[in-house]
C-alpha positions in Angstrom: -32.7 -51.8 4.7 -29.0 -52.1 5.0 -27.3 -55.4 5.6 -26.4 -54.4 9.1 -30.0 -53.4 9.9 -31.2 -56.7 8.4 -28.6 -58.6 10.5 -29.8 -56.8 13.7 -33.4 -57.6 12.9 -32.7 -61.3 12.3 -30.8 -61.5 15.6 -33.7 -59.8 17.4 -36.4 -62.1 15.9 -34.5 -65.4 16.0 -35.1 -67.6 19.0 -32.2 -68.1 21.4 -30.4 -71.4 21.1 -30.3 -73.4 24.4 -26.6 -74.0 24.2 -26.3 -75.7 27.6 -29.1 -78.1 26.9 -27.8 -78.8 23.4 -24.3 -79.4 24.7 -25.5 -81.8 27.4 -27.7 -83.8 25.0 -24.8 -84.1 22.5 -22.5 -85.3 25.3 -25.0 -87.8 26.7 -26.1 -89.2 23.3 -22.6 -89.3 21.9 -21.4 -91.1 25.0 -24.3 -93.5 24.8 -23.3 -94.4 21.2 -19.7 -94.9 22.3 -20.9 -97.1 25.2 -23.0 -99.2 22.8 -19.9 -99.6 20.7 -17.9 -100.7 23.7 -20.6 -103.2 24.7 -20.6 -104.6 21.1 -16.8 -104.9 21.3 -17.1 -106.8 24.6 -19.7 -109.0 23.1 -17.5 -109.9 20.1 -14.6 -110.6 22.5 -16.8 -112.9 24.6 -17.5 -114.9 21.5 -13.8 -115.6 21.2 -12.5 -112.8 18.9 -9.2 -111.2 19.6 -9.1 -107.5 20.4 -8.1 -106.6 16.9 -10.8 -108.8 15.3 -13.4 -107.6 17.8 -12.5 -104.0 16.9 -13.0 -104.7 13.2 -16.3 -106.5 13.9 -17.5 -103.7 16.1 -16.8 -101.2 13.3 -18.8 -103.3 10.8 -21.6 -103.7 13.3 -21.8 -100.0 14.1 -21.8 -99.1 10.4 -24.6 -101.7 9.8 -26.7 -100.4 12.7 -26.2 -96.8 11.6 -27.2 -97.5 8.0 -30.2 -99.5 9.2 -31.3 -96.7 11.5 -30.8 -94.2 8.7 -32.9 -96.3 6.3 -35.7 -96.6 8.9 -35.6 -92.8 9.5 -34.5 -93.3 13.1 -31.0 -91.7 12.8 -32.5 -88.5 11.5 -34.9 -88.3 14.5 -32.1 -89.0 16.9 -29.9 -86.3 15.2 -32.6 -83.7 15.5 -32.7 -84.4 19.2 -29.1 -85.0 20.0 -27.4 -82.7 17.5 -23.6 -83.1 17.3 -23.8 -86.2 19.6 -24.7 -88.3 16.6 -21.5 -87.2 14.7 -19.5 -89.9 16.5 -17.1 -90.7 13.7 -18.0 -94.1 12.4 -21.8 -93.9 12.8 -22.0 -90.3 11.6 -19.9 -91.1 8.6 -22.1 -94.1 7.7 -25.2 -91.9 8.1 -23.6 -89.3 5.8 -23.0 -91.9 3.1 -26.3 -93.7 3.4 -28.7 -90.8 3.8 -28.1 -89.2 0.3 -28.0 -92.7 -1.3 -31.4 -93.5 0.2 -32.9 -90.0 -0.6 -32.0 -90.4 -4.3 -32.7 -94.1 -4.9 -35.8 -93.2 -7.0 -33.4 -91.8 -9.7 -31.9 -95.2 -10.2 -29.0 -97.2 -9.0 -26.3 -95.4 -11.1 -27.6 -91.8 -11.5 -29.3 -91.7 -8.1 -27.8 -93.9 -5.4 -24.2 -94.3 -6.8 -23.8 -90.6 -7.8 -25.3 -89.1 -4.7 -23.9 -91.5 -2.2 -20.7 -89.5 -1.7 -22.2 -86.0 -1.9 -21.6 -85.3 1.8 -18.8 -87.8 2.5 -16.8 -87.4 -0.7 -14.9 -84.3 0.4 -14.1 -85.9 3.7 -12.7 -88.9 1.9 -10.7 -86.8 -0.6 -9.2 -84.5 2.0 -8.6 -87.3 4.4 -6.7 -89.3 1.8 -4.7 -86.2 0.7 -3.8 -85.3 4.3 -2.7 -88.9 4.9 -0.4 -88.8 1.8 1.1 -85.5 2.9 1.6 -86.9 6.4 3.2 -90.0 5.0 5.6 -88.1 2.9 6.6 -85.8 5.8 7.1 -88.9 8.0 9.3 -90.6 5.4 11.4 -87.4 5.0 11.9 -87.1 8.7 12.6 -90.8 9.4 
């Protein structure tokens, strides 16, 4: 069987993806996560925090809730249902760091949790940092 024939066979036998349903679920769940974040921010502001302090407290709260949901196995279930809607930046990033750390905790704190923690998120951090340095240099040269 040639690679083209195999590819055609796989396409024929694979179930069709419900793209409309998946997109709608991602939109609704992602929007719900953002709405929860906005409600948390409003709650922090009602307790007397300034906008800047409430934003920081909201970020910390969302990271905590995401890691808690990941450790309880709830984030994975939600992600299977909502797909890309759970990739809302801060909660998705917290899940990407916490999930491998939790999966490899049996291997020990150093060789398991600490080593595997940045398996998924590490490249994002490295390239994000590198891009910010390049952007900063360009900005300094143009200013």
